[in-house]
C-alpha positions in Angstrom: 91.7 -32.4 207.9 95.1 -34.1 208.2 95.9 -33.6 204.5 94.9 -29.8 205.0 97.3 -29.7 207.8 100.2 -31.0 205.9 99.3 -29.2 202.9 99.4 -32.0 200.5 97.4 -35.3 199.5 98.5 -38.6 200.9 98.6 -41.8 198.7 95.0 -43.5 198.5 96.4 -46.9 200.0 97.7 -45.1 203.1 94.5 -43.4 203.7 92.6 -46.6 203.5 95.0 -48.2 206.0 94.4 -44.9 208.3 90.7 -45.3 208.1 90.5 -49.0 209.0 93.3 -48.9 211.7 94.0 -46.8 214.8 97.5 -48.4 215.0 99.2 -50.9 212.8 102.4 -53.1 213.5 103.8 -55.7 211.4 105.8 -58.5 212.9 106.3 -56.6 216.2 108.8 -54.8 214.2 107.5 -52.2 211.6 104.9 -49.8 212.7 103.0 -47.3 210.6 102.5 -43.8 211.7 98.7 -43.4 211.7 97.9 -39.8 212.6 95.1 -38.8 214.8 94.2 -35.3 215.1 94.1 -35.7 218.8 97.8 -37.0 218.9 99.1 -33.4 218.3 97.4 -31.4 221.1 100.1 -28.8 221.4 101.2 -28.8 217.5 100.0 -29.4 214.1 100.7 -32.7 212.2 103.0 -30.7 210.0 105.0 -29.7 213.1 105.0 -33.2 214.2 106.6 -34.5 210.9 109.2 -31.6 210.7 110.3 -32.5 214.0 110.5 -36.1 213.2 112.4 -35.5 210.0 114.7 -33.1 212.0 115.5 -35.7 214.6 115.8 -39.0 212.6 115.9 -38.5 208.8 119.1 -38.1 206.9 120.0 -34.4 206.5 118.9 -32.8 203.2 122.3 -31.2 202.6 124.3 -34.5 202.5 124.1 -37.1 199.8 122.8 -40.6 200.8 123.8 -43.7 199.0 121.0 -45.5 197.4 121.4 -49.4 197.6 119.9 -52.0 195.5 118.4 -55.3 196.8 121.9 -56.7 197.5 123.1 -53.5 199.4 125.3 -52.5 196.5 125.5 -48.7 196.2 123.6 -47.7 192.7 123.7 -44.0 193.3 124.6 -41.1 195.6 122.0 -38.2 195.9 120.4 -35.6 197.9 116.8 -36.3 199.2 115.1 -33.0 199.8 112.6 -33.1 203.1 109.0 -32.3 203.2 107.6 -29.5 202.9 109.8 -29.0 199.8 108.5 -30.3 196.6 109.3 -33.8 196.1 110.7 -34.1 199.8 110.8 -37.3 201.8 108.1 -37.7 204.3 108.0 -40.4 207.1 105.1 -43.0 207.5 106.6 -45.6 209.6 109.6 -47.2 211.5 111.3 -50.2 212.6 112.3 -51.3 216.1 115.9 -51.2 214.9 115.6 -47.5 214.0 115.1 -47.7 210.3 112.8 -44.9 209.1 110.3 -45.6 206.4 109.5 -42.8 204.1 108.0 -41.6 201.0 109.7 -39.8 198.2 106.7 -37.4 197.8 107.3 -36.6 194.0 104.3 -36.2 191.7 101.0 -38.0 192.1 100.7 -39.3 195.8 99.6 -42.8 194.4 103.0 -43.2 192.6 105.2 -42.2 195.5 108.1 -44.5 196.1 108.9 -46.1 199.5 112.2 -45.4 200.9 113.9 -47.1 203.9 116.8 -45.0 205.7 119.3 -46.8 207.8 121.2 -44.2 210.1 120.7 -41.4 207.5 123.5 -42.7 205.3 121.7 -45.3 203.1 118.7 -45.4 201.4 116.8 -48.6 200.1 114.0 -47.6 197.4 110.8 -49.7 196.8 109.3 -49.4 193.4 105.8 -49.6 194.5 103.7 -47.9 197.3 103.0 -48.5 200.9 100.5 -51.3 200.4 102.7 -53.3 198.0 105.6 -52.7 200.4 103.7 -54.3 203.3 102.3 -56.9 201.0 105.6 -58.0 199.5 107.2 -58.0 203.0 104.5 -60.1 204.6 104.6 -62.6 201.7 108.5 -63.0 201.9 109.1 -61.2 198.6 110.9 -58.2 199.8 114.7 -57.9 199.6 115.4 -54.9 201.6 119.1 -55.1 202.8 118.7 -52.5 205.4 116.1 -54.5 207.3 116.7 -57.6 209.3 115.9 -60.9 207.5 116.4 -58.8 204.3 113.4 -57.1 204.6 111.0 -60.2 205.1 108.5 -59.9 207.9 106.8 -62.8 209.8 103.2 -63.1 208.7 102.1 -61.7 211.8 100.5 -58.1 212.6 98.8 -56.4 215.4 96.1 -54.0 214.6 94.1 -51.7 216.8 90.7 -51.0 215.1 89.4 -47.5 215.9 87.4 -47.4 219.2 89.2 -50.5 220.6 91.7 -50.8 223.2 95.0 -52.6 222.5 95.3 -56.0 224.2 
């Protein structure tokens, strides 16, 4: 239903997380957008994502600087936005306002993770969302746009479907 509303397939690892958790936050810092059809009573998921991209994503008509693990600029390029083919699409955010995105190019299970800081800089992770979260929780991620170079404490808060948050 969500994929039909968006008009695209989502990565398998993300769908597994969505099936398991009603909400998911790591280190009280990084939260995943876990869409539920009831979350958008007056609009579609697609409209919600387009609104989020409009409000917080980097403009698709301005080049962003892509940085490496040390914060050095490695390229400057334009990122198109969903629903354009290969466009960026959000999947989470941090308490400091960084937006976590996919570069939705090709097979969804090969989409790269991007982290955007204030629409100017982008950092790219070579793996998918589950690899990103695993590496961050193991202290092996080096994203210079996230506090502590992208490493998260090993704490998470999950809300299983049908349970209330504590």
